[in-house]
mmCIF entry with sequence, helices, sheets and N, C-alpha, C, O atoms, coordinates in Angstrom:
data_MODEL
# 
_entry.id   MODEL 
# 
_entity.id                         1 
_entity.type                       polymer 
_entity.pdbx_number_of_molecules   1 
# 
_entity_poly.entity_id                      1 
_entity_poly.type                           'polypeptide(L)' 
_entity_poly.nstd_linkage                   no 
_entity_poly.nstd_monomer                   no 
_entity_poly.pdbx_seq_one_letter_code       
;(UNK)(UNK)(UNK)(UNK)(UNK)(UNK)(UNK)(UNK)(UNK)(UNK)(UNK)(UNK)(UNK)(UNK)(UNK)(UNK)
(UNK)(UNK)(UNK)(UNK)(UNK)(UNK)(UNK)(UNK)(UNK)(UNK)(UNK)(UNK)(UNK)(UNK)(UNK)(UNK)
(UNK)(UNK)(UNK)(UNK)(UNK)(UNK)(UNK)(UNK)(UNK)(UNK)(UNK)(UNK)(UNK)(UNK)(UNK)(UNK)
(UNK)(UNK)
;
_entity_poly.pdbx_seq_one_letter_code_can   XXXXXXXXXXXXXXXXXXXXXXXXXXXXXXXXXXXXXXXXXXXXXXXXXX 
_entity_poly.pdbx_strand_id                 A 
# 
loop_
_entity_poly_seq.entity_id 
_entity_poly_seq.num 
_entity_poly_seq.mon_id 
_entity_poly_seq.hetero 
1 1  UNK n 
1 2  UNK n 
1 3  UNK n 
1 4  UNK n 
1 5  UNK n 
1 6  UNK n 
1 7  UNK n 
1 8  UNK n 
1 9  UNK n 
1 10 UNK n 
1 11 UNK n 
1 12 UNK n 
1 13 UNK n 
1 14 UNK n 
1 15 UNK n 
1 16 UNK n 
1 17 UNK n 
1 18 UNK n 
1 19 UNK n 
1 20 UNK n 
1 21 UNK n 
1 22 UNK n 
1 23 UNK n 
1 24 UNK n 
1 25 UNK n 
1 26 UNK n 
1 27 UNK n 
1 28 UNK n 
1 29 UNK n 
1 30 UNK n 
1 31 UNK n 
1 32 UNK n 
1 33 UNK n 
1 34 UNK n 
1 35 UNK n 
1 36 UNK n 
1 37 UNK n 
1 38 UNK n 
1 39 UNK n 
1 40 UNK n 
1 41 UNK n 
1 42 UNK n 
1 43 UNK n 
1 44 UNK n 
1 45 UNK n 
1 46 UNK n 
1 47 UNK n 
1 48 UNK n 
1 49 UNK n 
1 50 UNK n 
# 
_struct_asym.id          A 
_struct_asym.entity_id   1 
# 
loop_
_struct_conf.conf_type_id 
_struct_conf.id 
_struct_conf.pdbx_PDB_helix_id 
_struct_conf.beg_label_comp_id 
_struct_conf.beg_label_asym_id 
_struct_conf.beg_label_seq_id 
_struct_conf.pdbx_beg_PDB_ins_code 
_struct_conf.end_label_comp_id 
_struct_conf.end_label_asym_id 
_struct_conf.end_label_seq_id 
_struct_conf.pdbx_end_PDB_ins_code 
_struct_conf.beg_auth_comp_id 
_struct_conf.beg_auth_asym_id 
_struct_conf.beg_auth_seq_id 
_struct_conf.end_auth_comp_id 
_struct_conf.end_auth_asym_id 
_struct_conf.end_auth_seq_id 
_struct_conf.pdbx_PDB_helix_class 
_struct_conf.details 
_struct_conf.pdbx_PDB_helix_length 
HELX_P HELX_P1 AA1 UNK A 3  ? UNK A 18 ? UNK A 3  UNK A 18 1 ? 16 
HELX_P HELX_P2 AA2 UNK A 24 ? UNK A 32 ? UNK A 24 UNK A 32 1 ? 9  
HELX_P HELX_P3 AA3 UNK A 35 ? UNK A 41 ? UNK A 35 UNK A 41 1 ? 7  
# 
_struct_conf_type.id          HELX_P 
_struct_conf_type.criteria    ? 
_struct_conf_type.reference   ? 
# 
loop_
_atom_site.group_PDB 
_atom_site.id 
_atom_site.type_symbol 
_atom_site.label_atom_id 
_atom_site.label_alt_id 
_atom_site.label_comp_id 
_atom_site.label_asym_id 
_atom_site.label_entity_id 
_atom_site.label_seq_id 
_atom_site.pdbx_PDB_ins_code 
_atom_site.Cartn_x 
_atom_site.Cartn_y 
_atom_site.Cartn_z 
_atom_site.occupancy 
_atom_site.B_iso_or_equiv 
_atom_site.pdbx_formal_charge 
_atom_site.auth_seq_id 
_atom_site.auth_comp_id 
_atom_site.auth_asym_id 
_atom_site.auth_atom_id 
_atom_site.pdbx_PDB_model_num 
ATOM 1   N N  . UNK A 1 1  ? -17.338 -9.311  -5.091  1.00 0.00 ? 1  UNK A N  1 
ATOM 2   C CA . UNK A 1 1  ? -15.897 -9.464  -5.158  1.00 0.00 ? 1  UNK A CA 1 
ATOM 3   C C  . UNK A 1 1  ? -15.535 -10.939 -5.085  1.00 0.00 ? 1  UNK A C  1 
ATOM 4   O O  . UNK A 1 1  ? -16.187 -11.734 -4.409  1.00 0.00 ? 1  UNK A O  1 
ATOM 5   N N  . UNK A 1 2  ? -14.497 -11.264 -5.789  1.00 0.00 ? 2  UNK A N  1 
ATOM 6   C CA . UNK A 1 2  ? -14.021 -12.631 -5.702  1.00 0.00 ? 2  UNK A CA 1 
ATOM 7   C C  . UNK A 1 2  ? -13.209 -12.791 -4.420  1.00 0.00 ? 2  UNK A C  1 
ATOM 8   O O  . UNK A 1 2  ? -12.838 -11.809 -3.775  1.00 0.00 ? 2  UNK A O  1 
ATOM 9   N N  . UNK A 1 3  ? -12.951 -14.000 -4.077  1.00 0.00 ? 3  UNK A N  1 
ATOM 10  C CA . UNK A 1 3  ? -12.190 -14.270 -2.860  1.00 0.00 ? 3  UNK A CA 1 
ATOM 11  C C  . UNK A 1 3  ? -10.778 -13.690 -2.935  1.00 0.00 ? 3  UNK A C  1 
ATOM 12  O O  . UNK A 1 3  ? -10.272 -13.148 -1.952  1.00 0.00 ? 3  UNK A O  1 
ATOM 13  N N  . UNK A 1 4  ? -10.144 -13.806 -4.104  1.00 0.00 ? 4  UNK A N  1 
ATOM 14  C CA . UNK A 1 4  ? -8.784  -13.279 -4.269  1.00 0.00 ? 4  UNK A CA 1 
ATOM 15  C C  . UNK A 1 4  ? -8.770  -11.756 -4.150  1.00 0.00 ? 4  UNK A C  1 
ATOM 16  O O  . UNK A 1 4  ? -7.862  -11.193 -3.538  1.00 0.00 ? 4  UNK A O  1 
ATOM 17  N N  . UNK A 1 5  ? -9.755  -11.092 -4.721  1.00 0.00 ? 5  UNK A N  1 
ATOM 18  C CA . UNK A 1 5  ? -9.843  -9.638  -4.631  1.00 0.00 ? 5  UNK A CA 1 
ATOM 19  C C  . UNK A 1 5  ? -10.034 -9.199  -3.190  1.00 0.00 ? 5  UNK A C  1 
ATOM 20  O O  . UNK A 1 5  ? -9.444  -8.214  -2.746  1.00 0.00 ? 5  UNK A O  1 
ATOM 21  N N  . UNK A 1 6  ? -10.859 -9.934  -2.466  1.00 0.00 ? 6  UNK A N  1 
ATOM 22  C CA . UNK A 1 6  ? -11.105 -9.621  -1.065  1.00 0.00 ? 6  UNK A CA 1 
ATOM 23  C C  . UNK A 1 6  ? -9.836  -9.771  -0.238  1.00 0.00 ? 6  UNK A C  1 
ATOM 24  O O  . UNK A 1 6  ? -9.560  -8.953  0.639   1.00 0.00 ? 6  UNK A O  1 
ATOM 25  N N  . UNK A 1 7  ? -9.071  -10.807 -0.516  1.00 0.00 ? 7  UNK A N  1 
ATOM 26  C CA . UNK A 1 7  ? -7.811  -11.030 0.197   1.00 0.00 ? 7  UNK A CA 1 
ATOM 27  C C  . UNK A 1 7  ? -6.837  -9.892  -0.073  1.00 0.00 ? 7  UNK A C  1 
ATOM 28  O O  . UNK A 1 7  ? -6.211  -9.385  0.857   1.00 0.00 ? 7  UNK A O  1 
ATOM 29  N N  . UNK A 1 8  ? -6.699  -9.478  -1.342  1.00 0.00 ? 8  UNK A N  1 
ATOM 30  C CA . UNK A 1 8  ? -5.788  -8.381  -1.690  1.00 0.00 ? 8  UNK A CA 1 
ATOM 31  C C  . UNK A 1 8  ? -6.234  -7.065  -1.064  1.00 0.00 ? 8  UNK A C  1 
ATOM 32  O O  . UNK A 1 8  ? -5.403  -6.278  -0.609  1.00 0.00 ? 8  UNK A O  1 
ATOM 33  N N  . UNK A 1 9  ? -7.546  -6.824  -1.041  1.00 0.00 ? 9  UNK A N  1 
ATOM 34  C CA . UNK A 1 9  ? -8.074  -5.612  -0.416  1.00 0.00 ? 9  UNK A CA 1 
ATOM 35  C C  . UNK A 1 9  ? -7.748  -5.589  1.069   1.00 0.00 ? 9  UNK A C  1 
ATOM 36  O O  . UNK A 1 9  ? -7.309  -4.563  1.588   1.00 0.00 ? 9  UNK A O  1 
ATOM 37  N N  . UNK A 1 10 ? -7.955  -6.700  1.756   1.00 0.00 ? 10 UNK A N  1 
ATOM 38  C CA . UNK A 1 10 ? -7.664  -6.774  3.186   1.00 0.00 ? 10 UNK A CA 1 
ATOM 39  C C  . UNK A 1 10 ? -6.172  -6.624  3.474   1.00 0.00 ? 10 UNK A C  1 
ATOM 40  O O  . UNK A 1 10 ? -5.793  -6.013  4.473   1.00 0.00 ? 10 UNK A O  1 
ATOM 41  N N  . UNK A 1 11 ? -5.333  -7.171  2.615   1.00 0.00 ? 11 UNK A N  1 
ATOM 42  C CA . UNK A 1 11 ? -3.885  -7.000  2.780   1.00 0.00 ? 11 UNK A CA 1 
ATOM 43  C C  . UNK A 1 11 ? -3.487  -5.532  2.620   1.00 0.00 ? 11 UNK A C  1 
ATOM 44  O O  . UNK A 1 11 ? -2.653  -5.029  3.374   1.00 0.00 ? 11 UNK A O  1 
ATOM 45  N N  . UNK A 1 12 ? -4.081  -4.845  1.642   1.00 0.00 ? 12 UNK A N  1 
ATOM 46  C CA . UNK A 1 12 ? -3.784  -3.432  1.435   1.00 0.00 ? 12 UNK A CA 1 
ATOM 47  C C  . UNK A 1 12 ? -4.236  -2.595  2.633   1.00 0.00 ? 12 UNK A C  1 
ATOM 48  O O  . UNK A 1 12 ? -3.515  -1.701  3.076   1.00 0.00 ? 12 UNK A O  1 
ATOM 49  N N  . UNK A 1 13 ? -5.416  -2.883  3.149   1.00 0.00 ? 13 UNK A N  1 
ATOM 50  C CA . UNK A 1 13 ? -5.920  -2.165  4.323   1.00 0.00 ? 13 UNK A CA 1 
ATOM 51  C C  . UNK A 1 13 ? -5.007  -2.413  5.518   1.00 0.00 ? 13 UNK A C  1 
ATOM 52  O O  . UNK A 1 13 ? -4.684  -1.481  6.255   1.00 0.00 ? 13 UNK A O  1 
ATOM 53  N N  . UNK A 1 14 ? -4.594  -3.644  5.713   1.00 0.00 ? 14 UNK A N  1 
ATOM 54  C CA . UNK A 1 14 ? -3.688  -3.970  6.813   1.00 0.00 ? 14 UNK A CA 1 
ATOM 55  C C  . UNK A 1 14 ? -2.353  -3.265  6.688   1.00 0.00 ? 14 UNK A C  1 
ATOM 56  O O  . UNK A 1 14 ? -1.810  -2.784  7.683   1.00 0.00 ? 14 UNK A O  1 
ATOM 57  N N  . UNK A 1 15 ? -1.815  -3.197  5.469   1.00 0.00 ? 15 UNK A N  1 
ATOM 58  C CA . UNK A 1 15 ? -0.539  -2.514  5.252   1.00 0.00 ? 15 UNK A CA 1 
ATOM 59  C C  . UNK A 1 15 ? -0.652  -1.026  5.551   1.00 0.00 ? 15 UNK A C  1 
ATOM 60  O O  . UNK A 1 15 ? 0.261   -0.433  6.126   1.00 0.00 ? 15 UNK A O  1 
ATOM 61  N N  . UNK A 1 16 ? -1.781  -0.417  5.157   1.00 0.00 ? 16 UNK A N  1 
ATOM 62  C CA . UNK A 1 16 ? -1.977  1.007   5.447   1.00 0.00 ? 16 UNK A CA 1 
ATOM 63  C C  . UNK A 1 16 ? -2.088  1.243   6.950   1.00 0.00 ? 16 UNK A C  1 
ATOM 64  O O  . UNK A 1 16 ? -1.552  2.224   7.465   1.00 0.00 ? 16 UNK A O  1 
ATOM 65  N N  . UNK A 1 17 ? -2.769  0.365   7.642   1.00 0.00 ? 17 UNK A N  1 
ATOM 66  C CA . UNK A 1 17 ? -2.913  0.531   9.098   1.00 0.00 ? 17 UNK A CA 1 
ATOM 67  C C  . UNK A 1 17 ? -1.576  0.340   9.807   1.00 0.00 ? 17 UNK A C  1 
ATOM 68  O O  . UNK A 1 17 ? -1.263  1.079   10.740  1.00 0.00 ? 17 UNK A O  1 
ATOM 69  N N  . UNK A 1 18 ? -0.790  -0.631  9.379   1.00 0.00 ? 18 UNK A N  1 
ATOM 70  C CA . UNK A 1 18 ? 0.530   -0.859  9.972   1.00 0.00 ? 18 UNK A CA 1 
ATOM 71  C C  . UNK A 1 18 ? 1.423   0.358   9.727   1.00 0.00 ? 18 UNK A C  1 
ATOM 72  O O  . UNK A 1 18 ? 2.250   0.705   10.570  1.00 0.00 ? 18 UNK A O  1 
ATOM 73  N N  . UNK A 1 19 ? 1.252   1.003   8.569   1.00 0.00 ? 19 UNK A N  1 
ATOM 74  C CA . UNK A 1 19 ? 2.042   2.187   8.240   1.00 0.00 ? 19 UNK A CA 1 
ATOM 75  C C  . UNK A 1 19 ? 1.588   3.413   9.024   1.00 0.00 ? 19 UNK A C  1 
ATOM 76  O O  . UNK A 1 19 ? 2.209   4.473   8.938   1.00 0.00 ? 19 UNK A O  1 
ATOM 77  N N  . UNK A 1 20 ? 0.499   3.271   9.793   1.00 0.00 ? 20 UNK A N  1 
ATOM 78  C CA . UNK A 1 20 ? 0.079   4.365   10.657  1.00 0.00 ? 20 UNK A CA 1 
ATOM 79  C C  . UNK A 1 20 ? -1.083  5.191   10.158  1.00 0.00 ? 20 UNK A C  1 
ATOM 80  O O  . UNK A 1 20 ? -1.427  6.200   10.774  1.00 0.00 ? 20 UNK A O  1 
ATOM 81  N N  . UNK A 1 21 ? -1.699  4.792   9.058   1.00 0.00 ? 21 UNK A N  1 
ATOM 82  C CA . UNK A 1 21 ? -2.836  5.543   8.527   1.00 0.00 ? 21 UNK A CA 1 
ATOM 83  C C  . UNK A 1 21 ? -4.111  5.125   9.251   1.00 0.00 ? 21 UNK A C  1 
ATOM 84  O O  . UNK A 1 21 ? -4.500  3.958   9.227   1.00 0.00 ? 21 UNK A O  1 
ATOM 85  N N  . UNK A 1 22 ? -4.753  6.091   9.893   1.00 0.00 ? 22 UNK A N  1 
ATOM 86  C CA . UNK A 1 22 ? -6.023  5.847   10.568  1.00 0.00 ? 22 UNK A CA 1 
ATOM 87  C C  . UNK A 1 22 ? -7.163  6.031   9.574   1.00 0.00 ? 22 UNK A C  1 
ATOM 88  O O  . UNK A 1 22 ? -8.108  5.242   9.545   1.00 0.00 ? 22 UNK A O  1 
ATOM 89  N N  . UNK A 1 23 ? -7.066  7.081   8.759   1.00 0.00 ? 23 UNK A N  1 
ATOM 90  C CA . UNK A 1 23 ? -8.061  7.362   7.737   1.00 0.00 ? 23 UNK A CA 1 
ATOM 91  C C  . UNK A 1 23 ? -7.619  6.655   6.457   1.00 0.00 ? 23 UNK A C  1 
ATOM 92  O O  . UNK A 1 23 ? -6.668  7.090   5.809   1.00 0.00 ? 23 UNK A O  1 
ATOM 93  N N  . UNK A 1 24 ? -8.298  5.575   6.089   1.00 0.00 ? 24 UNK A N  1 
ATOM 94  C CA . UNK A 1 24 ? -7.878  4.767   4.947   1.00 0.00 ? 24 UNK A CA 1 
ATOM 95  C C  . UNK A 1 24 ? -7.988  5.528   3.629   1.00 0.00 ? 24 UNK A C  1 
ATOM 96  O O  . UNK A 1 24 ? -7.124  5.388   2.763   1.00 0.00 ? 24 UNK A O  1 
ATOM 97  N N  . UNK A 1 25 ? -9.037  6.331   3.465   1.00 0.00 ? 25 UNK A N  1 
ATOM 98  C CA . UNK A 1 25 ? -9.199  7.097   2.221   1.00 0.00 ? 25 UNK A CA 1 
ATOM 99  C C  . UNK A 1 25 ? -8.033  8.063   2.034   1.00 0.00 ? 25 UNK A C  1 
ATOM 100 O O  . UNK A 1 25 ? -7.509  8.195   0.928   1.00 0.00 ? 25 UNK A O  1 
ATOM 101 N N  . UNK A 1 26 ? -7.631  8.727   3.092   1.00 0.00 ? 26 UNK A N  1 
ATOM 102 C CA . UNK A 1 26 ? -6.493  9.652   3.018   1.00 0.00 ? 26 UNK A CA 1 
ATOM 103 C C  . UNK A 1 26 ? -5.203  8.884   2.731   1.00 0.00 ? 26 UNK A C  1 
ATOM 104 O O  . UNK A 1 26 ? -4.360  9.353   1.966   1.00 0.00 ? 26 UNK A O  1 
ATOM 105 N N  . UNK A 1 27 ? -5.049  7.724   3.331   1.00 0.00 ? 27 UNK A N  1 
ATOM 106 C CA . UNK A 1 27 ? -3.865  6.901   3.085   1.00 0.00 ? 27 UNK A CA 1 
ATOM 107 C C  . UNK A 1 27 ? -3.787  6.427   1.641   1.00 0.00 ? 27 UNK A C  1 
ATOM 108 O O  . UNK A 1 27 ? -2.709  6.402   1.047   1.00 0.00 ? 27 UNK A O  1 
ATOM 109 N N  . UNK A 1 28 ? -4.919  6.056   1.082   1.00 0.00 ? 28 UNK A N  1 
ATOM 110 C CA . UNK A 1 28 ? -4.951  5.617   -0.319  1.00 0.00 ? 28 UNK A CA 1 
ATOM 111 C C  . UNK A 1 28 ? -4.585  6.779   -1.237  1.00 0.00 ? 28 UNK A C  1 
ATOM 112 O O  . UNK A 1 28 ? -3.801  6.611   -2.172  1.00 0.00 ? 28 UNK A O  1 
ATOM 113 N N  . UNK A 1 29 ? -5.154  7.960   -0.972  1.00 0.00 ? 29 UNK A N  1 
ATOM 114 C CA . UNK A 1 29 ? -4.823  9.135   -1.794  1.00 0.00 ? 29 UNK A CA 1 
ATOM 115 C C  . UNK A 1 29 ? -3.344  9.479   -1.677  1.00 0.00 ? 29 UNK A C  1 
ATOM 116 O O  . UNK A 1 29 ? -2.699  9.807   -2.673  1.00 0.00 ? 29 UNK A O  1 
ATOM 117 N N  . UNK A 1 30 ? -2.808  9.405   -0.466  1.00 0.00 ? 30 UNK A N  1 
ATOM 118 C CA . UNK A 1 30 ? -1.390  9.710   -0.243  1.00 0.00 ? 30 UNK A CA 1 
ATOM 119 C C  . UNK A 1 30 ? -0.500  8.777   -1.060  1.00 0.00 ? 30 UNK A C  1 
ATOM 120 O O  . UNK A 1 30 ? 0.449   9.230   -1.701  1.00 0.00 ? 30 UNK A O  1 
ATOM 121 N N  . UNK A 1 31 ? -0.792  7.505   -1.041  1.00 0.00 ? 31 UNK A N  1 
ATOM 122 C CA . UNK A 1 31 ? 0.049   6.530   -1.733  1.00 0.00 ? 31 UNK A CA 1 
ATOM 123 C C  . UNK A 1 31 ? -0.210  6.488   -3.229  1.00 0.00 ? 31 UNK A C  1 
ATOM 124 O O  . UNK A 1 31 ? 0.634   6.003   -3.982  1.00 0.00 ? 31 UNK A O  1 
ATOM 125 N N  . UNK A 1 32 ? -1.350  6.982   -3.676  1.00 0.00 ? 32 UNK A N  1 
ATOM 126 C CA . UNK A 1 32 ? -1.645  7.006   -5.107  1.00 0.00 ? 32 UNK A CA 1 
ATOM 127 C C  . UNK A 1 32 ? -0.855  8.099   -5.827  1.00 0.00 ? 32 UNK A C  1 
ATOM 128 O O  . UNK A 1 32 ? -0.683  8.033   -7.044  1.00 0.00 ? 32 UNK A O  1 
ATOM 129 N N  . UNK A 1 33 ? -0.382  9.087   -5.101  1.00 0.00 ? 33 UNK A N  1 
ATOM 130 C CA . UNK A 1 33 ? 0.341   10.213  -5.719  1.00 0.00 ? 33 UNK A CA 1 
ATOM 131 C C  . UNK A 1 33 ? 1.737   9.827   -6.191  1.00 0.00 ? 33 UNK A C  1 
ATOM 132 O O  . UNK A 1 33 ? 2.279   10.478  -7.084  1.00 0.00 ? 33 UNK A O  1 
ATOM 133 N N  . UNK A 1 34 ? 2.325   8.799   -5.622  1.00 0.00 ? 34 UNK A N  1 
ATOM 134 C CA . UNK A 1 34 ? 3.688   8.397   -5.971  1.00 0.00 ? 34 UNK A CA 1 
ATOM 135 C C  . UNK A 1 34 ? 3.721   6.872   -6.028  1.00 0.00 ? 34 UNK A C  1 
ATOM 136 O O  . UNK A 1 34 ? 3.418   6.205   -5.039  1.00 0.00 ? 34 UNK A O  1 
ATOM 137 N N  . UNK A 1 35 ? 4.084   6.326   -7.170  1.00 0.00 ? 35 UNK A N  1 
ATOM 138 C CA . UNK A 1 35 ? 4.018   4.878   -7.365  1.00 0.00 ? 35 UNK A CA 1 
ATOM 139 C C  . UNK A 1 35 ? 5.006   4.093   -6.511  1.00 0.00 ? 35 UNK A C  1 
ATOM 140 O O  . UNK A 1 35 ? 4.853   2.880   -6.367  1.00 0.00 ? 35 UNK A O  1 
ATOM 141 N N  . UNK A 1 36 ? 6.019   4.752   -5.940  1.00 0.00 ? 36 UNK A N  1 
ATOM 142 C CA . UNK A 1 36 ? 6.981   4.026   -5.113  1.00 0.00 ? 36 UNK A CA 1 
ATOM 143 C C  . UNK A 1 36 ? 6.512   3.880   -3.665  1.00 0.00 ? 36 UNK A C  1 
ATOM 144 O O  . UNK A 1 36 ? 7.025   3.030   -2.937  1.00 0.00 ? 36 UNK A O  1 
ATOM 145 N N  . UNK A 1 37 ? 5.541   4.701   -3.235  1.00 0.00 ? 37 UNK A N  1 
ATOM 146 C CA . UNK A 1 37 ? 5.088   4.651   -1.841  1.00 0.00 ? 37 UNK A CA 1 
ATOM 147 C C  . UNK A 1 37 ? 4.456   3.313   -1.460  1.00 0.00 ? 37 UNK A C  1 
ATOM 148 O O  . UNK A 1 37 ? 4.795   2.771   -0.408  1.00 0.00 ? 37 UNK A O  1 
ATOM 149 N N  . UNK A 1 38 ? 3.553   2.760   -2.268  1.00 0.00 ? 38 UNK A N  1 
ATOM 150 C CA . UNK A 1 38 ? 2.987   1.459   -1.872  1.00 0.00 ? 38 UNK A CA 1 
ATOM 151 C C  . UNK A 1 38 ? 4.056   0.372   -1.763  1.00 0.00 ? 38 UNK A C  1 
ATOM 152 O O  . UNK A 1 38 ? 3.977   -0.501  -0.899  1.00 0.00 ? 38 UNK A O  1 
ATOM 153 N N  . UNK A 1 39 ? 5.046   0.433   -2.636  1.00 0.00 ? 39 UNK A N  1 
ATOM 154 C CA . UNK A 1 39 ? 6.128   -0.552  -2.575  1.00 0.00 ? 39 UNK A CA 1 
ATOM 155 C C  . UNK A 1 39 ? 6.971   -0.369  -1.324  1.00 0.00 ? 39 UNK A C  1 
ATOM 156 O O  . UNK A 1 39 ? 7.433   -1.344  -0.733  1.00 0.00 ? 39 UNK A O  1 
ATOM 157 N N  . UNK A 1 40 ? 7.172   0.884   -0.920  1.00 0.00 ? 40 UNK A N  1 
ATOM 158 C CA . UNK A 1 40 ? 7.976   1.174   0.266   1.00 0.00 ? 40 UNK A CA 1 
ATOM 159 C C  . UNK A 1 40 ? 7.318   0.621   1.523   1.00 0.00 ? 40 UNK A C  1 
ATOM 160 O O  . UNK A 1 40 ? 8.012   0.165   2.431   1.00 0.00 ? 40 UNK A O  1 
ATOM 161 N N  . UNK A 1 41 ? 5.991   0.655   1.590   1.00 0.00 ? 41 UNK A N  1 
ATOM 162 C CA . UNK A 1 41 ? 5.290   0.079   2.743   1.00 0.00 ? 41 UNK A CA 1 
ATOM 163 C C  . UNK A 1 41 ? 5.608   -1.408  2.869   1.00 0.00 ? 41 UNK A C  1 
ATOM 164 O O  . UNK A 1 41 ? 5.726   -1.942  3.972   1.00 0.00 ? 41 UNK A O  1 
ATOM 165 N N  . UNK A 1 42 ? 5.744   -2.066  1.718   1.00 0.00 ? 42 UNK A N  1 
ATOM 166 C CA . UNK A 1 42 ? 6.014   -3.500  1.716   1.00 0.00 ? 42 UNK A CA 1 
ATOM 167 C C  . UNK A 1 42 ? 7.497   -3.819  1.828   1.00 0.00 ? 42 UNK A C  1 
ATOM 168 O O  . UNK A 1 42 ? 7.886   -4.987  1.840   1.00 0.00 ? 42 UNK A O  1 
ATOM 169 N N  . UNK A 1 43 ? 8.329   -2.776  1.910   1.00 0.00 ? 43 UNK A N  1 
ATOM 170 C CA . UNK A 1 43 ? 9.769   -2.991  2.039   1.00 0.00 ? 43 UNK A CA 1 
ATOM 171 C C  . UNK A 1 43 ? 10.469  -3.234  0.720   1.00 0.00 ? 43 UNK A C  1 
ATOM 172 O O  . UNK A 1 43 ? 11.586  -3.751  0.700   1.00 0.00 ? 43 UNK A O  1 
ATOM 173 N N  . UNK A 1 44 ? 9.832   -2.868  -0.385  1.00 0.00 ? 44 UNK A N  1 
ATOM 174 C CA . UNK A 1 44 ? 10.415  -3.046  -1.706  1.00 0.00 ? 44 UNK A CA 1 
ATOM 175 C C  . UNK A 1 44 ? 10.938  -1.708  -2.173  1.00 0.00 ? 44 UNK A C  1 
ATOM 176 O O  . UNK A 1 44 ? 10.201  -0.722  -2.175  1.00 0.00 ? 44 UNK A O  1 
ATOM 177 N N  . UNK A 1 45 ? 12.201  -1.655  -2.570  1.00 0.00 ? 45 UNK A N  1 
ATOM 178 C CA . UNK A 1 45 ? 12.792  -0.409  -3.063  1.00 0.00 ? 45 UNK A CA 1 
ATOM 179 C C  . UNK A 1 45 ? 13.024  -0.522  -4.549  1.00 0.00 ? 45 UNK A C  1 
ATOM 180 O O  . UNK A 1 45 ? 13.227  -1.611  -5.087  1.00 0.00 ? 45 UNK A O  1 
ATOM 181 N N  . UNK A 1 46 ? 12.990  0.613   -5.198  1.00 0.00 ? 46 UNK A N  1 
ATOM 182 C CA . UNK A 1 46 ? 13.213  0.675   -6.648  1.00 0.00 ? 46 UNK A CA 1 
ATOM 183 C C  . UNK A 1 46 ? 14.540  1.366   -6.916  1.00 0.00 ? 46 UNK A C  1 
ATOM 184 O O  . UNK A 1 46 ? 14.579  2.498   -7.400  1.00 0.00 ? 46 UNK A O  1 
ATOM 185 N N  . UNK A 1 47 ? 15.612  0.681   -6.600  1.00 0.00 ? 47 UNK A N  1 
ATOM 186 C CA . UNK A 1 47 ? 16.937  1.271   -6.797  1.00 0.00 ? 47 UNK A CA 1 
ATOM 187 C C  . UNK A 1 47 ? 17.571  0.747   -8.070  1.00 0.00 ? 47 UNK A C  1 
ATOM 188 O O  . UNK A 1 47 ? 17.275  -0.356  -8.530  1.00 0.00 ? 47 UNK A O  1 
ATOM 189 N N  . UNK A 1 48 ? 18.439  1.553   -8.620  1.00 0.00 ? 48 UNK A N  1 
ATOM 190 C CA . UNK A 1 48 ? 19.168  1.150   -9.818  1.00 0.00 ? 48 UNK A CA 1 
ATOM 191 C C  . UNK A 1 48 ? 20.549  0.636   -9.414  1.00 0.00 ? 48 UNK A C  1 
ATOM 192 O O  . UNK A 1 48 ? 21.217  1.224   -8.563  1.00 0.00 ? 48 UNK A O  1 
ATOM 193 N N  . UNK A 1 49 ? 20.953  -0.435  -10.014 1.00 0.00 ? 49 UNK A N  1 
ATOM 194 C CA . UNK A 1 49 ? 22.266  -1.005  -9.743  1.00 0.00 ? 49 UNK A CA 1 
ATOM 195 C C  . UNK A 1 49 ? 23.256  -0.382  -10.711 1.00 0.00 ? 49 UNK A C  1 
ATOM 196 O O  . UNK A 1 49 ? 23.078  -0.466  -11.926 1.00 0.00 ? 49 UNK A O  1 
ATOM 197 N N  . UNK A 1 50 ? 24.291  0.238   -10.182 1.00 0.00 ? 50 UNK A N  1 
ATOM 198 C CA . UNK A 1 50 ? 25.276  0.915   -11.049 1.00 0.00 ? 50 UNK A CA 1 
ATOM 199 C C  . UNK A 1 50 ? 26.507  0.074   -11.176 1.00 0.00 ? 50 UNK A C  1 
ATOM 200 O O  . UNK A 1 50 ? 27.453  0.464   -11.860 1.00 0.00 ? 50 UNK A O  1 
# 
């Protein structure tokens, strides 16, 4: 792995742990089912401006 890939992987693991996931594999599967979930962990919302 490159250094940048390693940094992104560690950030993702940290975000899952902060979100309360103890089992990382289960957390990854949970967030892979809906594309907005990973963004929600980071505090990013996908709202439409009307």
